[in-house]
PDB file with SEQRES, HELIX, SHEET and CRYST1 records, atoms N, CA, C and O in Angstrom:
SEQRES   1 A   62  MET LYS TYR THR ARG TYR GLU ARG ALA ARG ILE VAL GLY          
SEQRES   2 A   62  ALA ARG ALA LEU GLN VAL SER MET GLY ALA PRO VAL LEU          
SEQRES   3 A   62  VAL LYS THR ALA LYS ILE ASP PRO LEU GLU ILE ALA LEU          
SEQRES   4 A   62  GLU GLU PHE ASP ALA ASP ARG VAL PRO ILE THR VAL LYS          
SEQRES   5 A   62  ARG THR ILE GLY HIS LYS VAL GLU VAL LEU                      
HELIX    1 AA1 ARG A    5  SER A   20  1                                  16    
HELIX    2 AA2 PRO A   34  ASP A   43  1                                  10    
SHEET    1 AA1 2 LYS A  52  ILE A  55  0                                        
SHEET    2 AA1 2 LYS A  58  VAL A  61 -1                                        
CRYST1    1.000    1.000    1.000  90.00  90.00  90.00 P 1           1          
ATOM      1  N   MET A   1       0.837  -1.188   0.000  1.00  0.00           N  
ATOM      2  CA  MET A   1       0.000   0.000   0.000  1.00  0.00           C  
ATOM      3  C   MET A   1       0.872   1.238   0.000  1.00  0.00           C  
ATOM      4  O   MET A   1       1.933   1.259   0.625  1.00  0.00           O  
ATOM      5  N   LYS A   2       0.442   2.234  -0.677  1.00  0.00           N  
ATOM      6  CA  LYS A   2       1.196   3.480  -0.771  1.00  0.00           C  
ATOM      7  C   LYS A   2       0.678   4.457   0.284  1.00  0.00           C  
ATOM      8  O   LYS A   2      -0.509   4.778   0.324  1.00  0.00           O  
ATOM      9  N   TYR A   3       1.577   4.914   1.119  1.00  0.00           N  
ATOM     10  CA  TYR A   3       1.242   5.893   2.147  1.00  0.00           C  
ATOM     11  C   TYR A   3       1.640   7.284   1.672  1.00  0.00           C  
ATOM     12  O   TYR A   3       2.572   7.439   0.883  1.00  0.00           O  
ATOM     13  N   THR A   4       0.925   8.293   2.160  1.00  0.00           N  
ATOM     14  CA  THR A   4       1.330   9.663   1.870  1.00  0.00           C  
ATOM     15  C   THR A   4       2.566   9.962   2.729  1.00  0.00           C  
ATOM     16  O   THR A   4       2.880   9.212   3.653  1.00  0.00           O  
ATOM     17  N   ARG A   5       3.246  11.035   2.425  1.00  0.00           N  
ATOM     18  CA  ARG A   5       4.438  11.372   3.211  1.00  0.00           C  
ATOM     19  C   ARG A   5       4.061  11.727   4.643  1.00  0.00           C  
ATOM     20  O   ARG A   5       4.866  11.553   5.558  1.00  0.00           O  
ATOM     21  N   TYR A   6       2.848  12.220   4.842  1.00  0.00           N  
ATOM     22  CA  TYR A   6       2.396  12.568   6.192  1.00  0.00           C  
ATOM     23  C   TYR A   6       2.091  11.313   7.001  1.00  0.00           C  
ATOM     24  O   TYR A   6       2.411  11.239   8.188  1.00  0.00           O  
ATOM     25  N   GLU A   7       1.472  10.329   6.357  1.00  0.00           N  
ATOM     26  CA  GLU A   7       1.205   9.054   7.025  1.00  0.00           C  
ATOM     27  C   GLU A   7       2.519   8.362   7.369  1.00  0.00           C  
ATOM     28  O   GLU A   7       2.674   7.816   8.461  1.00  0.00           O  
ATOM     29  N   ARG A   8       3.457   8.387   6.434  1.00  0.00           N  
ATOM     30  CA  ARG A   8       4.762   7.763   6.678  1.00  0.00           C  
ATOM     31  C   ARG A   8       5.464   8.419   7.865  1.00  0.00           C  
ATOM     32  O   ARG A   8       6.010   7.728   8.725  1.00  0.00           O  
ATOM     33  N   ALA A   9       5.448   9.743   7.911  1.00  0.00           N  
ATOM     34  CA  ALA A   9       6.092  10.459   9.014  1.00  0.00           C  
ATOM     35  C   ALA A   9       5.430  10.121  10.342  1.00  0.00           C  
ATOM     36  O   ALA A   9       6.115   9.931  11.347  1.00  0.00           O  
ATOM     37  N   ARG A  10       4.110  10.045  10.352  1.00  0.00           N  
ATOM     38  CA  ARG A  10       3.380   9.737  11.587  1.00  0.00           C  
ATOM     39  C   ARG A  10       3.663   8.313  12.054  1.00  0.00           C  
ATOM     40  O   ARG A  10       3.866   8.078  13.245  1.00  0.00           O  
ATOM     41  N   ILE A  11       3.677   7.360  11.119  1.00  0.00           N  
ATOM     42  CA  ILE A  11       3.936   5.963  11.458  1.00  0.00           C  
ATOM     43  C   ILE A  11       5.347   5.797  12.000  1.00  0.00           C  
ATOM     44  O   ILE A  11       5.544   5.182  13.047  1.00  0.00           O  
ATOM     45  N   VAL A  12       6.323   6.342  11.294  1.00  0.00           N  
ATOM     46  CA  VAL A  12       7.726   6.197  11.706  1.00  0.00           C  
ATOM     47  C   VAL A  12       7.959   6.908  13.041  1.00  0.00           C  
ATOM     48  O   VAL A  12       8.657   6.384  13.909  1.00  0.00           O  
ATOM     49  N   GLY A  13       7.387   8.083  13.205  1.00  0.00           N  
ATOM     50  CA  GLY A  13       7.544   8.817  14.459  1.00  0.00           C  
ATOM     51  C   GLY A  13       6.934   8.086  15.634  1.00  0.00           C  
ATOM     52  O   GLY A  13       7.536   8.016  16.706  1.00  0.00           O  
ATOM     53  N   ALA A  14       5.740   7.538  15.444  1.00  0.00           N  
ATOM     54  CA  ALA A  14       5.077   6.791  16.520  1.00  0.00           C  
ATOM     55  C   ALA A  14       5.872   5.535  16.873  1.00  0.00           C  
ATOM     56  O   ALA A  14       6.022   5.195  18.046  1.00  0.00           O  
ATOM     57  N   ARG A  15       6.376   4.854  15.855  1.00  0.00           N  
ATOM     58  CA  ARG A  15       7.146   3.633  16.108  1.00  0.00           C  
ATOM     59  C   ARG A  15       8.475   3.962  16.786  1.00  0.00           C  
ATOM     60  O   ARG A  15       8.912   3.219  17.665  1.00  0.00           O  
ATOM     61  N   ALA A  16       9.123   5.056  16.398  1.00  0.00           N  
ATOM     62  CA  ALA A  16      10.377   5.463  17.038  1.00  0.00           C  
ATOM     63  C   ALA A  16      10.148   5.749  18.519  1.00  0.00           C  
ATOM     64  O   ALA A  16      10.980   5.403  19.358  1.00  0.00           O  
ATOM     65  N   LEU A  17       9.028   6.376  18.837  1.00  0.00           N  
ATOM     66  CA  LEU A  17       8.697   6.630  20.240  1.00  0.00           C  
ATOM     67  C   LEU A  17       8.505   5.323  20.994  1.00  0.00           C  
ATOM     68  O   LEU A  17       8.972   5.187  22.125  1.00  0.00           O  
ATOM     69  N   GLN A  18       7.823   4.364  20.383  1.00  0.00           N  
ATOM     70  CA  GLN A  18       7.626   3.063  21.013  1.00  0.00           C  
ATOM     71  C   GLN A  18       8.967   2.387  21.284  1.00  0.00           C  
ATOM     72  O   GLN A  18       9.190   1.858  22.373  1.00  0.00           O  
ATOM     73  N   VAL A  19       9.852   2.405  20.302  1.00  0.00           N  
ATOM     74  CA  VAL A  19      11.167   1.769  20.458  1.00  0.00           C  
ATOM     75  C   VAL A  19      11.965   2.464  21.555  1.00  0.00           C  
ATOM     76  O   VAL A  19      12.628   1.804  22.355  1.00  0.00           O  
ATOM     77  N   SER A  20      11.906   3.788  21.595  1.00  0.00           N  
ATOM     78  CA  SER A  20      12.657   4.519  22.618  1.00  0.00           C  
ATOM     79  C   SER A  20      12.132   4.243  24.020  1.00  0.00           C  
ATOM     80  O   SER A  20      12.863   4.397  24.999  1.00  0.00           O  
ATOM     81  N   MET A  21      10.866   3.834  24.124  1.00  0.00           N  
ATOM     82  CA  MET A  21      10.269   3.525  25.421  1.00  0.00           C  
ATOM     83  C   MET A  21      10.407   2.052  25.792  1.00  0.00           C  
ATOM     84  O   MET A  21       9.863   1.611  26.806  1.00  0.00           O  
ATOM     85  N   GLY A  22      11.141   1.280  24.964  1.00  0.00           N  
ATOM     86  CA  GLY A  22      11.452  -0.091  25.321  1.00  0.00           C  
ATOM     87  C   GLY A  22      10.699  -1.170  24.573  1.00  0.00           C  
ATOM     88  O   GLY A  22      10.801  -2.342  24.936  1.00  0.00           O  
ATOM     89  N   ALA A  23       9.948  -0.821  23.543  1.00  0.00           N  
ATOM     90  CA  ALA A  23       9.237  -1.834  22.757  1.00  0.00           C  
ATOM     91  C   ALA A  23      10.246  -2.730  22.043  1.00  0.00           C  
ATOM     92  O   ALA A  23      11.335  -2.276  21.690  1.00  0.00           O  
ATOM     93  N   PRO A  24       9.898  -3.990  21.828  1.00  0.00           N  
ATOM     94  CA  PRO A  24      10.826  -4.887  21.137  1.00  0.00           C  
ATOM     95  C   PRO A  24      11.055  -4.454  19.689  1.00  0.00           C  
ATOM     96  O   PRO A  24      10.132  -3.998  19.014  1.00  0.00           O  
ATOM     97  N   VAL A  25      12.279  -4.600  19.229  1.00  0.00           N  
ATOM     98  CA  VAL A  25      12.646  -4.250  17.856  1.00  0.00           C  
ATOM     99  C   VAL A  25      12.281  -5.427  16.960  1.00  0.00           C  
ATOM    100  O   VAL A  25      12.569  -6.576  17.296  1.00  0.00           O  
ATOM    101  N   LEU A  26      11.650  -5.151  15.823  1.00  0.00           N  
ATOM    102  CA  LEU A  26      11.108  -6.201  14.963  1.00  0.00           C  
ATOM    103  C   LEU A  26      12.006  -6.574  13.783  1.00  0.00           C  
ATOM    104  O   LEU A  26      11.628  -7.408  12.960  1.00  0.00           O  
ATOM    105  N   VAL A  27      13.187  -5.966  13.692  1.00  0.00           N  
ATOM    106  CA  VAL A  27      14.160  -6.316  12.649  1.00  0.00           C  
ATOM    107  C   VAL A  27      15.528  -6.478  13.299  1.00  0.00           C  
ATOM    108  O   VAL A  27      15.806  -5.882  14.340  1.00  0.00           O  
ATOM    109  N   LYS A  28      16.366  -7.274  12.686  1.00  0.00           N  
ATOM    110  CA  LYS A  28      17.741  -7.399  13.174  1.00  0.00           C  
ATOM    111  C   LYS A  28      18.532  -6.207  12.647  1.00  0.00           C  
ATOM    112  O   LYS A  28      18.579  -5.957  11.443  1.00  0.00           O  
ATOM    113  N   THR A  29      19.146  -5.485  13.564  1.00  0.00           N  
ATOM    114  CA  THR A  29      19.904  -4.301  13.175  1.00  0.00           C  
ATOM    115  C   THR A  29      20.980  -4.025  14.219  1.00  0.00           C  
ATOM    116  O   THR A  29      20.854  -4.409  15.382  1.00  0.00           O  
ATOM    117  N   ALA A  30      22.034  -3.355  13.782  1.00  0.00           N  
ATOM    118  CA  ALA A  30      23.103  -2.954  14.694  1.00  0.00           C  
ATOM    119  C   ALA A  30      22.909  -1.502  15.143  1.00  0.00           C  
ATOM    120  O   ALA A  30      23.672  -0.996  15.966  1.00  0.00           O  
ATOM    121  N   LYS A  31      21.900  -0.845  14.607  1.00  0.00           N  
ATOM    122  CA  LYS A  31      21.659   0.564  14.936  1.00  0.00           C  
ATOM    123  C   LYS A  31      21.050   0.694  16.327  1.00  0.00           C  
ATOM    124  O   LYS A  31      20.360  -0.207  16.805  1.00  0.00           O  
ATOM    125  N   ILE A  32      21.317   1.836  16.969  1.00  0.00           N  
ATOM    126  CA  ILE A  32      20.787   2.065  18.312  1.00  0.00           C  
ATOM    127  C   ILE A  32      19.848   3.272  18.366  1.00  0.00           C  
ATOM    128  O   ILE A  32      19.141   3.458  19.356  1.00  0.00           O  
ATOM    129  N   ASP A  33      19.833   4.086  17.320  1.00  0.00           N  
ATOM    130  CA  ASP A  33      18.951   5.247  17.276  1.00  0.00           C  
ATOM    131  C   ASP A  33      17.523   4.786  16.968  1.00  0.00           C  
ATOM    132  O   ASP A  33      17.304   4.131  15.949  1.00  0.00           O  
ATOM    133  N   PRO A  34      16.544   5.112  17.826  1.00  0.00           N  
ATOM    134  CA  PRO A  34      15.168   4.654  17.610  1.00  0.00           C  
ATOM    135  C   PRO A  34      14.576   5.086  16.267  1.00  0.00           C  
ATOM    136  O   PRO A  34      13.805   4.334  15.670  1.00  0.00           O  
ATOM    137  N   LEU A  35      14.918   6.276  15.785  1.00  0.00           N  
ATOM    138  CA  LEU A  35      14.392   6.724  14.501  1.00  0.00           C  
ATOM    139  C   LEU A  35      14.931   5.873  13.353  1.00  0.00           C  
ATOM    140  O   LEU A  35      14.178   5.499  12.453  1.00  0.00           O  
ATOM    141  N   GLU A  36      16.209   5.571  13.378  1.00  0.00           N  
ATOM    142  CA  GLU A  36      16.795   4.724  12.334  1.00  0.00           C  
ATOM    143  C   GLU A  36      16.224   3.315  12.383  1.00  0.00           C  
ATOM    144  O   GLU A  36      16.001   2.699  11.341  1.00  0.00           O  
ATOM    145  N   ILE A  37      15.987   2.804  13.575  1.00  0.00           N  
ATOM    146  CA  ILE A  37      15.381   1.478  13.727  1.00  0.00           C  
ATOM    147  C   ILE A  37      13.965   1.492  13.158  1.00  0.00           C  
ATOM    148  O   ILE A  37      13.575   0.576  12.434  1.00  0.00           O  
ATOM    149  N   ALA A  38      13.196   2.531  13.487  1.00  0.00           N  
ATOM    150  CA  ALA A  38      11.826   2.643  12.984  1.00  0.00           C  
ATOM    151  C   ALA A  38      11.806   2.741  11.462  1.00  0.00           C  
ATOM    152  O   ALA A  38      10.930   2.161  10.819  1.00  0.00           O  
ATOM    153  N   LEU A  39      12.752   3.462  10.880  1.00  0.00           N  
ATOM    154  CA  LEU A  39      12.826   3.558   9.418  1.00  0.00           C  
ATOM    155  C   LEU A  39      13.143   2.197   8.794  1.00  0.00           C  
ATOM    156  O   LEU A  39      12.579   1.841   7.760  1.00  0.00           O  
ATOM    157  N   GLU A  40      14.038   1.445   9.416  1.00  0.00           N  
ATOM    158  CA  GLU A  40      14.347   0.101   8.915  1.00  0.00           C  
ATOM    159  C   GLU A  40      13.125  -0.796   8.989  1.00  0.00           C  
ATOM    160  O   GLU A  40      12.841  -1.544   8.054  1.00  0.00           O  
ATOM    161  N   GLU A  41      12.402  -0.722  10.099  1.00  0.00           N  
ATOM    162  CA  GLU A  41      11.186  -1.521  10.243  1.00  0.00           C  
ATOM    163  C   GLU A  41      10.150  -1.123   9.190  1.00  0.00           C  
ATOM    164  O   GLU A  41       9.496  -1.987   8.608  1.00  0.00           O  
ATOM    165  N   PHE A  42      10.001   0.170   8.946  1.00  0.00           N  
ATOM    166  CA  PHE A  42       9.047   0.638   7.943  1.00  0.00           C  
ATOM    167  C   PHE A  42       9.426   0.124   6.556  1.00  0.00           C  
ATOM    168  O   PHE A  42       8.569  -0.357   5.815  1.00  0.00           O  
ATOM    169  N   ASP A  43      10.699   0.225   6.208  1.00  0.00           N  
ATOM    170  CA  ASP A  43      11.161  -0.243   4.902  1.00  0.00           C  
ATOM    171  C   ASP A  43      10.990  -1.751   4.748  1.00  0.00           C  
ATOM    172  O   ASP A  43      10.765  -2.244   3.643  1.00  0.00           O  
ATOM    173  N   ALA A  44      11.098  -2.489   5.868  1.00  0.00           N  
ATOM    174  CA  ALA A  44      10.933  -3.942   5.838  1.00  0.00           C  
ATOM    175  C   ALA A  44       9.457  -4.342   5.969  1.00  0.00           C  
ATOM    176  O   ALA A  44       9.140  -5.531   5.996  1.00  0.00           O  
ATOM    177  N   ASP A  45       8.558  -3.358   6.048  1.00  0.00           N  
ATOM    178  CA  ASP A  45       7.118  -3.601   6.197  1.00  0.00           C  
ATOM    179  C   ASP A  45       6.805  -4.420   7.449  1.00  0.00           C  
ATOM    180  O   ASP A  45       5.983  -5.336   7.412  1.00  0.00           O  
ATOM    181  N   ARG A  46       7.464  -4.084   8.550  1.00  0.00           N  
ATOM    182  CA  ARG A  46       7.292  -4.799   9.818  1.00  0.00           C  
ATOM    183  C   ARG A  46       6.673  -3.936  10.911  1.00  0.00           C  
ATOM    184  O   ARG A  46       6.619  -4.369  12.062  1.00  0.00           O  
ATOM    185  N   VAL A  47       6.208  -2.743  10.596  1.00  0.00           N  
ATOM    186  CA  VAL A  47       5.658  -1.833  11.598  1.00  0.00           C  
ATOM    187  C   VAL A  47       4.217  -2.243  11.913  1.00  0.00           C  
ATOM    188  O   VAL A  47       3.382  -2.314  11.011  1.00  0.00           O  
ATOM    189  N   PRO A  48       3.923  -2.514  13.191  1.00  0.00           N  
ATOM    190  CA  PRO A  48       2.572  -2.972  13.557  1.00  0.00           C  
ATOM    191  C   PRO A  48       1.595  -1.823  13.794  1.00  0.00           C  
ATOM    192  O   PRO A  48       0.941  -1.767  14.836  1.00  0.00           O  
ATOM    193  N   ILE A  49       1.496  -0.920  12.843  1.00  0.00           N  
ATOM    194  CA  ILE A  49       0.610   0.237  12.958  1.00  0.00           C  
ATOM    195  C   ILE A  49      -0.246   0.300  11.695  1.00  0.00           C  
ATOM    196  O   ILE A  49       0.261   0.130  10.586  1.00  0.00           O  
ATOM    197  N   THR A  50      -1.551   0.547  11.868  1.00  0.00           N  
ATOM    198  CA  THR A  50      -2.440   0.655  10.717  1.00  0.00           C  
ATOM    199  C   THR A  50      -2.882   2.104  10.553  1.00  0.00           C  
ATOM    200  O   THR A  50      -2.774   2.912  11.475  1.00  0.00           O  
ATOM    201  N   VAL A  51      -3.386   2.415   9.354  1.00  0.00           N  
ATOM    202  CA  VAL A  51      -3.854   3.749   9.025  1.00  0.00           C  
ATOM    203  C   VAL A  51      -5.307   3.639   8.587  1.00  0.00           C  
ATOM    204  O   VAL A  51      -5.655   2.786   7.770  1.00  0.00           O  
ATOM    205  N   LYS A  52      -6.155   4.510   9.135  1.00  0.00           N  
ATOM    206  CA  LYS A  52      -7.545   4.576   8.702  1.00  0.00           C  
ATOM    207  C   LYS A  52      -7.726   5.831   7.865  1.00  0.00           C  
ATOM    208  O   LYS A  52      -7.351   6.927   8.283  1.00  0.00           O  
ATOM    209  N   ARG A  53      -8.299   5.668   6.688  1.00  0.00           N  
ATOM    210  CA  ARG A  53      -8.610   6.806   5.824  1.00  0.00           C  
ATOM    211  C   ARG A  53     -10.120   6.885   5.644  1.00  0.00           C  
ATOM    212  O   ARG A  53     -10.774   5.867   5.418  1.00  0.00           O  
ATOM    213  N   THR A  54     -10.665   8.070   5.741  1.00  0.00           N  
ATOM    214  CA  THR A  54     -12.083   8.275   5.487  1.00  0.00           C  
ATOM    215  C   THR A  54     -12.230   8.917   4.116  1.00  0.00           C  
ATOM    216  O   THR A  54     -11.722  10.010   3.869  1.00  0.00           O  
ATOM    217  N   ILE A  55     -12.933   8.222   3.230  1.00  0.00           N  
ATOM    218  CA  ILE A  55     -13.176   8.731   1.885  1.00  0.00           C  
ATOM    219  C   ILE A  55     -14.689   8.776   1.709  1.00  0.00           C  
ATOM    220  O   ILE A  55     -15.328   7.746   1.496  1.00  0.00           O  
ATOM    221  N   GLY A  56     -15.258   9.981   1.801  1.00  0.00           N  
ATOM    222  CA  GLY A  56     -16.717  10.101   1.759  1.00  0.00           C  
ATOM    223  C   GLY A  56     -17.313   9.471   3.000  1.00  0.00           C  
ATOM    224  O   GLY A  56     -17.003   9.882   4.118  1.00  0.00           O  
ATOM    225  N   HIS A  57     -18.167   8.476   2.813  1.00  0.00           N  
ATOM    226  CA  HIS A  57     -18.775   7.765   3.942  1.00  0.00           C  
ATOM    227  C   HIS A  57     -18.077   6.427   4.183  1.00  0.00           C  
ATOM    228  O   HIS A  57     -18.453   5.692   5.096  1.00  0.00           O  
ATOM    229  N   LYS A  58     -17.095   6.113   3.399  1.00  0.00           N  
ATOM    230  CA  LYS A  58     -16.409   4.831   3.489  1.00  0.00           C  
ATOM    231  C   LYS A  58     -15.109   4.993   4.284  1.00  0.00           C  
ATOM    232  O   LYS A  58     -14.357   5.943   4.066  1.00  0.00           O  
ATOM    233  N   VAL A  59     -14.854   4.063   5.203  1.00  0.00           N  
ATOM    234  CA  VAL A  59     -13.605   4.068   5.972  1.00  0.00           C  
ATOM    235  C   VAL A  59     -12.726   2.971   5.411  1.00  0.00           C  
ATOM    236  O   VAL A  59     -13.140   1.815   5.339  1.00  0.00           O  
ATOM    237  N   GLU A  60     -11.526   3.322   5.018  1.00  0.00           N  
ATOM    238  CA  GLU A  60     -10.571   2.381   4.464  1.00  0.00           C  
ATOM    239  C   GLU A  60      -9.453   2.158   5.472  1.00  0.00           C  
ATOM    240  O   GLU A  60      -8.839   3.116   5.940  1.00  0.00           O  
ATOM    241  N   VAL A  61      -9.182   0.897   5.810  1.00  0.00           N  
ATOM    242  CA  VAL A  61      -8.112   0.565   6.736  1.00  0.00           C  
ATOM    243  C   VAL A  61      -6.966  -0.024   5.945  1.00  0.00           C  
ATOM    244  O   VAL A  61      -7.133  -1.010   5.227  1.00  0.00           O  
ATOM    245  N   LEU A  62      -5.789   0.591   6.082  1.00  0.00           N  
ATOM    246  CA  LEU A  62      -4.607   0.130   5.333  1.00  0.00           C  
ATOM    247  C   LEU A  62      -3.792  -0.797   6.175  1.00  0.00           C  
ATOM    248  O   LEU A  62      -2.758  -1.292   5.725  1.00  0.00           O  
TER     249      LEU A  62                                                      
END                                                                             
């Protein structure tokens, strides 16, 4: 699924916060910066966050 740049920023930012607060890392990496880890997880499609879009009266869950 294609995310907008705003959705991507929100997902990566939220995941980086989770990692910085001690959430388990979902990819093998040598990096220690939570933002870099979150970006790796996003690129590997391993981020456990969904996006809801409202289009008219229809709600789309990505």
